[in-house]
N, CA, C and O atoms as CSV, one atom per row, in Angstrom:
chain,resi,resn,atom,element,x,y,z
A,1,UNK,N,N,0.795,-1.210,-0.009
A,1,UNK,CA,C,0.057,0.007,-0.006
A,1,UNK,C,C,0.902,1.259,-0.066
A,1,UNK,O,O,1.864,1.375,0.693
A,2,UNK,N,N,0.593,2.167,-0.905
A,2,UNK,CA,C,1.439,3.406,-1.006
A,2,UNK,C,C,0.899,4.407,-0.079
A,2,UNK,O,O,-0.306,4.516,0.149
A,3,UNK,N,N,1.846,5.165,0.472
A,3,UNK,CA,C,1.483,6.278,1.396
A,3,UNK,C,C,1.066,7.480,0.577
A,3,UNK,O,O,1.854,7.912,-0.265
A,4,UNK,N,N,-0.081,8.039,0.754
A,4,UNK,CA,C,-0.448,9.264,0.063
A,4,UNK,C,C,0.431,10.396,0.325
A,4,UNK,O,O,0.808,10.538,1.489
A,5,UNK,N,N,0.838,11.264,-0.599
A,5,UNK,CA,C,1.778,12.334,-0.482
A,5,UNK,C,C,0.905,13.544,-0.377
A,5,UNK,O,O,0.318,14.020,-1.349
A,6,UNK,N,N,0.835,14.057,0.923
A,6,UNK,CA,C,0.115,15.325,1.249
A,6,UNK,C,C,0.922,16.582,1.170
A,6,UNK,O,O,0.424,17.684,1.403
A,7,UNK,N,N,2.180,16.404,0.838
A,7,UNK,CA,C,3.094,17.609,0.752
A,7,UNK,C,C,2.682,18.562,-0.348
A,7,UNK,O,O,2.117,18.082,-1.331
A,8,UNK,N,N,2.901,19.827,-0.286
A,8,UNK,CA,C,3.371,20.491,0.953
A,8,UNK,C,C,2.364,20.631,2.047
A,8,UNK,O,O,1.165,20.738,1.786
A,9,UNK,N,N,2.830,20.632,3.272
A,9,UNK,CA,C,2.081,20.885,4.473
A,9,UNK,C,C,2.604,22.177,4.985
A,9,UNK,O,O,3.704,22.198,5.538
A,10,UNK,N,N,1.865,23.307,4.835
A,10,UNK,CA,C,2.318,24.616,5.304
A,10,UNK,C,C,3.731,24.875,4.991
A,10,UNK,O,O,4.119,24.711,3.834
A,11,UNK,N,N,4.518,25.258,5.894
A,11,UNK,CA,C,5.921,25.589,5.630
A,11,UNK,C,C,6.855,24.524,6.147
A,11,UNK,O,O,8.052,24.757,6.318
A,12,UNK,N,N,6.272,23.288,6.410
A,12,UNK,CA,C,7.137,22.137,6.745
A,12,UNK,C,C,8.040,21.740,5.524
A,12,UNK,O,O,7.589,21.674,4.380
A,13,UNK,N,N,9.304,21.487,5.837
A,13,UNK,CA,C,10.119,21.080,4.625
A,13,UNK,C,C,9.620,19.728,4.052
A,13,UNK,O,O,9.299,18.787,4.778
A,14,UNK,N,N,9.580,19.699,2.745
A,14,UNK,CA,C,9.277,18.459,2.023
A,14,UNK,C,C,10.188,17.329,2.440
A,14,UNK,O,O,9.746,16.181,2.499
A,15,UNK,N,N,11.423,17.609,2.726
A,15,UNK,CA,C,12.399,16.647,2.997
A,15,UNK,C,C,12.209,15.797,4.250
A,15,UNK,O,O,12.969,14.868,4.525
A,16,UNK,N,N,11.145,16.159,5.010
A,16,UNK,CA,C,10.822,15.309,6.223
A,16,UNK,C,C,10.191,13.971,5.795
A,16,UNK,O,O,10.167,12.990,6.538
A,17,UNK,N,N,9.665,13.996,4.506
A,17,UNK,CA,C,9.154,12.672,3.978
A,17,UNK,C,C,7.600,12.756,3.944
A,17,UNK,O,O,6.999,13.527,4.692
A,18,UNK,N,N,7.000,11.987,3.107
A,18,UNK,CA,C,5.494,12.093,3.018
A,18,UNK,C,C,4.900,11.358,4.182
A,18,UNK,O,O,3.805,11.782,4.553
A,19,UNK,N,N,5.395,10.366,4.813
A,19,UNK,CA,C,4.777,9.739,5.913
A,19,UNK,C,C,4.776,10.674,7.180
A,19,UNK,O,O,3.754,10.807,7.853
A,20,UNK,N,N,5.972,11.329,7.488
A,20,UNK,CA,C,6.107,12.234,8.524
A,20,UNK,C,C,5.108,13.453,8.402
A,20,UNK,O,O,4.412,13.874,9.327
A,21,UNK,N,N,5.149,13.988,7.020
A,21,UNK,CA,C,4.318,15.062,6.757
A,21,UNK,C,C,2.729,14.742,6.999
A,21,UNK,O,O,1.973,15.538,7.556
A,22,UNK,N,N,2.372,13.585,6.547
A,22,UNK,CA,C,1.007,13.184,6.700
A,22,UNK,C,C,0.615,13.055,8.178
A,22,UNK,O,O,-0.423,13.564,8.602
A,23,UNK,N,N,1.468,12.362,8.958
A,23,UNK,CA,C,1.169,12.143,10.339
A,23,UNK,C,C,1.204,13.417,11.178
A,23,UNK,O,O,0.376,13.600,12.070
A,24,UNK,N,N,2.204,14.332,10.878
A,24,UNK,CA,C,2.127,15.609,11.638
A,24,UNK,C,C,0.809,16.297,11.312
A,24,UNK,O,O,0.109,16.763,12.210
A,25,UNK,N,N,0.466,16.362,10.004
A,25,UNK,CA,C,-0.755,17.064,9.667
A,25,UNK,C,C,-1.935,16.471,10.326
A,25,UNK,O,O,-2.829,17.210,10.739
A,26,UNK,N,N,-2.003,15.146,10.459
A,26,UNK,CA,C,-3.036,14.474,11.085
A,26,UNK,C,C,-3.181,14.863,12.564
A,26,UNK,O,O,-4.266,14.849,13.144
A,27,UNK,N,N,-2.016,15.211,13.136
A,27,UNK,CA,C,-1.951,15.522,14.564
A,27,UNK,C,C,-2.029,17.078,14.702
A,27,UNK,O,O,-1.726,17.600,15.775
A,28,UNK,N,N,-2.403,17.771,13.705
A,28,UNK,CA,C,-2.657,19.320,13.886
A,28,UNK,C,C,-1.351,20.060,13.667
A,28,UNK,O,O,-1.335,21.273,13.875
A,29,UNK,N,N,-0.266,19.438,13.268
A,29,UNK,CA,C,0.999,20.200,13.122
A,29,UNK,C,C,1.145,20.420,11.600
A,29,UNK,O,O,1.526,19.531,10.839
A,30,UNK,N,N,0.816,21.668,11.214
A,30,UNK,CA,C,0.823,22.001,9.846
A,30,UNK,C,C,1.870,23.204,9.461
A,30,UNK,O,O,1.906,23.726,8.347
A,31,UNK,N,N,2.653,23.534,10.481
A,31,UNK,CA,C,3.602,24.571,10.178
A,31,UNK,C,C,4.731,24.457,11.155
A,31,UNK,O,O,4.629,23.786,12.182
A,32,UNK,N,N,5.855,25.149,10.808
A,32,UNK,CA,C,7.044,25.131,11.686
A,32,UNK,C,C,6.739,25.677,13.075
A,32,UNK,O,O,7.263,25.231,14.096
A,33,UNK,N,N,5.813,26.721,13.044
A,33,UNK,CA,C,5.424,27.267,14.428
A,33,UNK,C,C,4.732,26.213,15.262
A,33,UNK,O,O,4.950,26.113,16.469
A,34,UNK,N,N,3.860,25.393,14.580
A,34,UNK,CA,C,3.096,24.322,15.259
A,34,UNK,C,C,4.130,23.328,15.762
A,34,UNK,O,O,4.029,22.880,16.905
A,35,UNK,N,N,5.137,22.958,14.940
A,35,UNK,CA,C,6.065,21.959,15.386
A,35,UNK,C,C,6.940,22.512,16.537
A,35,UNK,O,O,7.222,21.791,17.493
A,36,UNK,N,N,7.348,23.727,16.451
A,36,UNK,CA,C,8.184,24.370,17.527
A,36,UNK,C,C,7.470,24.460,18.839
A,36,UNK,O,O,8.135,24.654,19.856
A,37,UNK,N,N,6.097,24.327,18.902
A,37,UNK,CA,C,5.347,24.416,20.068
A,37,UNK,C,C,5.413,23.043,20.882
A,37,UNK,O,O,4.915,22.922,22.002
A,38,UNK,N,N,6.033,22.092,20.249
A,38,UNK,CA,C,6.259,20.840,20.905
A,38,UNK,C,C,7.685,20.525,21.093
A,38,UNK,O,O,8.523,21.102,20.400
A,39,UNK,N,N,8.053,19.581,22.053
A,39,UNK,CA,C,9.415,19.142,22.185
A,39,UNK,C,C,9.641,18.009,21.140
A,39,UNK,O,O,8.704,17.303,20.768
A,40,UNK,N,N,10.875,17.861,20.691
A,40,UNK,CA,C,11.204,16.827,19.757
A,40,UNK,C,C,10.676,15.437,20.167
A,40,UNK,O,O,10.134,14.653,19.388
A,41,UNK,N,N,10.901,15.217,21.515
A,41,UNK,CA,C,10.415,13.851,22.060
A,41,UNK,C,C,8.951,13.605,21.844
A,41,UNK,O,O,8.540,12.467,21.621
A,42,UNK,N,N,8.126,14.680,21.907
A,42,UNK,CA,C,6.746,14.526,21.687
A,42,UNK,C,C,6.416,14.076,20.282
A,42,UNK,O,O,5.567,13.218,20.038
A,43,UNK,N,N,7.168,14.731,19.338
A,43,UNK,CA,C,6.941,14.448,17.877
A,43,UNK,C,C,7.412,13.122,17.598
A,43,UNK,O,O,6.761,12.409,16.835
A,44,UNK,N,N,8.572,12.674,18.181
A,44,UNK,CA,C,9.083,11.352,17.949
A,44,UNK,C,C,8.092,10.200,18.386
A,44,UNK,O,O,8.216,9.070,17.913
A,45,UNK,N,N,7.116,10.513,19.290
A,45,UNK,CA,C,6.158,9.563,19.735
A,45,UNK,C,C,5.075,9.369,18.736
A,45,UNK,O,O,4.251,8.471,18.906
A,46,UNK,N,N,5.023,10.186,17.663
A,46,UNK,CA,C,4.071,9.999,16.615
A,46,UNK,C,C,4.572,9.079,15.540
A,46,UNK,O,O,5.617,9.310,14.930
A,47,UNK,N,N,3.785,7.996,15.309
A,47,UNK,CA,C,4.225,6.986,14.293
A,47,UNK,C,C,4.536,7.647,12.987
A,47,UNK,O,O,3.736,8.435,12.483
A,48,UNK,N,N,5.764,7.322,12.384
A,48,UNK,CA,C,6.082,7.889,11.131
A,48,UNK,C,C,6.959,9.113,11.234
A,48,UNK,O,O,7.435,9.599,10.209
A,49,UNK,N,N,7.196,9.636,12.428
A,49,UNK,CA,C,8.136,10.731,12.633
A,49,UNK,C,C,9.292,10.239,13.406
A,49,UNK,O,O,9.219,9.924,14.594
A,50,UNK,N,N,10.463,10.179,12.621
A,50,UNK,CA,C,11.702,9.587,13.181
A,50,UNK,C,C,12.757,10.658,13.308
A,50,UNK,O,O,12.513,11.840,13.070
A,51,UNK,N,N,13.954,10.205,13.696
A,51,UNK,CA,C,15.096,11.078,13.905
A,51,UNK,C,C,15.373,11.934,12.851
A,51,UNK,O,O,15.584,13.130,13.052
A,52,UNK,N,N,15.394,11.390,11.638
A,52,UNK,CA,C,15.633,12.110,10.389
A,52,UNK,C,C,14.718,13.304,10.272
A,52,UNK,O,O,15.198,14.412,10.037
A,53,UNK,N,N,13.420,13.127,10.426
A,53,UNK,CA,C,12.507,14.266,10.298
A,53,UNK,C,C,12.728,15.376,11.447
A,53,UNK,O,O,12.590,16.580,11.231
A,54,UNK,N,N,13.063,14.865,12.607
A,54,UNK,CA,C,13.480,15.858,13.698
A,54,UNK,C,C,14.608,16.652,13.297
A,54,UNK,O,O,14.577,17.877,13.410
A,55,UNK,N,N,15.707,15.973,12.789
A,55,UNK,CA,C,16.869,16.713,12.390
A,55,UNK,C,C,16.532,17.721,11.332
A,55,UNK,O,O,16.993,18.858,11.430
A,56,UNK,N,N,15.731,17.371,10.289
A,56,UNK,CA,C,15.393,18.318,9.260
A,56,UNK,C,C,14.465,19.439,9.806
A,56,UNK,O,O,14.554,20.566,9.318
A,57,UNK,N,N,13.637,19.190,10.734
A,57,UNK,CA,C,12.752,20.221,11.263
A,57,UNK,C,C,13.617,21.142,12.108
A,57,UNK,O,O,13.390,22.352,12.073
A,58,UNK,N,N,14.676,20.611,12.931
A,58,UNK,CA,C,15.526,21.375,13.712
A,58,UNK,C,C,16.340,22.401,12.841
A,58,UNK,O,O,16.489,23.568,13.201
A,59,UNK,N,N,16.839,21.910,11.713
A,59,UNK,CA,C,17.496,22.761,10.764
A,59,UNK,C,C,16.646,23.896,10.207
A,59,UNK,O,O,17.051,25.055,10.116
A,60,UNK,N,N,15.413,23.466,9.833
A,60,UNK,CA,C,14.467,24.418,9.334
A,60,UNK,C,C,14.077,25.514,10.291
A,60,UNK,O,O,13.970,26.685,9.927
A,61,UNK,N,N,13.858,25.086,11.583
A,61,UNK,CA,C,13.573,25.993,12.593
A,61,UNK,C,C,14.700,26.981,12.849
A,61,UNK,O,O,14.447,28.171,13.038
A,62,UNK,N,N,15.929,26.509,12.859
A,62,UNK,CA,C,17.101,27.343,13.061
A,62,UNK,C,C,17.271,28.357,11.866
A,62,UNK,O,O,17.738,29.467,12.120
A,63,UNK,N,N,16.959,28.072,10.739
A,63,UNK,CA,C,17.012,28.896,9.556
A,63,UNK,C,C,16.060,30.078,9.623
A,63,UNK,O,O,16.307,31.137,9.046
A,64,UNK,N,N,14.929,29.864,10.367
A,64,UNK,CA,C,13.879,30.781,10.644
A,64,UNK,C,C,14.112,31.579,12.007
A,64,UNK,O,O,13.352,32.483,12.356
A,65,UNK,N,N,15.191,31.185,12.729
A,65,UNK,CA,C,15.444,31.788,14.019
A,65,UNK,C,C,14.416,31.295,15.108
A,65,UNK,O,O,14.117,31.992,16.078
A,66,UNK,N,N,13.936,30.127,14.890
A,66,UNK,CA,C,13.036,29.483,15.826
A,66,UNK,C,C,13.705,28.279,16.507
A,66,UNK,O,O,14.710,27.765,16.015
A,67,UNK,N,N,13.159,27.844,17.610
A,67,UNK,CA,C,13.687,26.673,18.330
A,67,UNK,C,C,12.478,25.901,18.881
A,67,UNK,O,O,11.334,26.351,18.820
A,68,UNK,N,N,12.797,24.696,19.429
A,68,UNK,CA,C,11.848,23.843,20.042
A,68,UNK,C,C,11.316,24.354,21.337
A,68,UNK,O,O,12.010,25.129,21.995
A,69,UNK,N,N,10.109,23.974,21.767
A,69,UNK,CA,C,9.576,24.255,22.997
A,69,UNK,C,C,10.448,23.618,24.143
A,69,UNK,O,O,11.029,22.558,23.913
A,70,UNK,N,N,10.545,24.165,25.240
A,70,UNK,CA,C,11.228,23.612,26.376
A,70,UNK,C,C,10.405,22.664,27.191
A,70,UNK,O,O,10.704,22.417,28.359
A,71,UNK,N,N,9.441,22.166,26.633
A,71,UNK,CA,C,8.474,21.275,27.485
A,71,UNK,C,C,9.285,20.064,27.948
A,71,UNK,O,O,8.756,19.197,28.643
């Protein structure tokens, strides 16, 4: 079964992959600001979001002068 590609999702980088993008969107995370409001550990608990997606999101946040929540 093929994973539907919902990208682009807001300003989330396409490089996070289609599964991560779909799952983040399903959980209401549709922008870098939405992602930043969570701790990486919380996002890693979402099926389909792995260390690679977190690394890519961390880089994208840094480029925008943003960082993860201190939760």
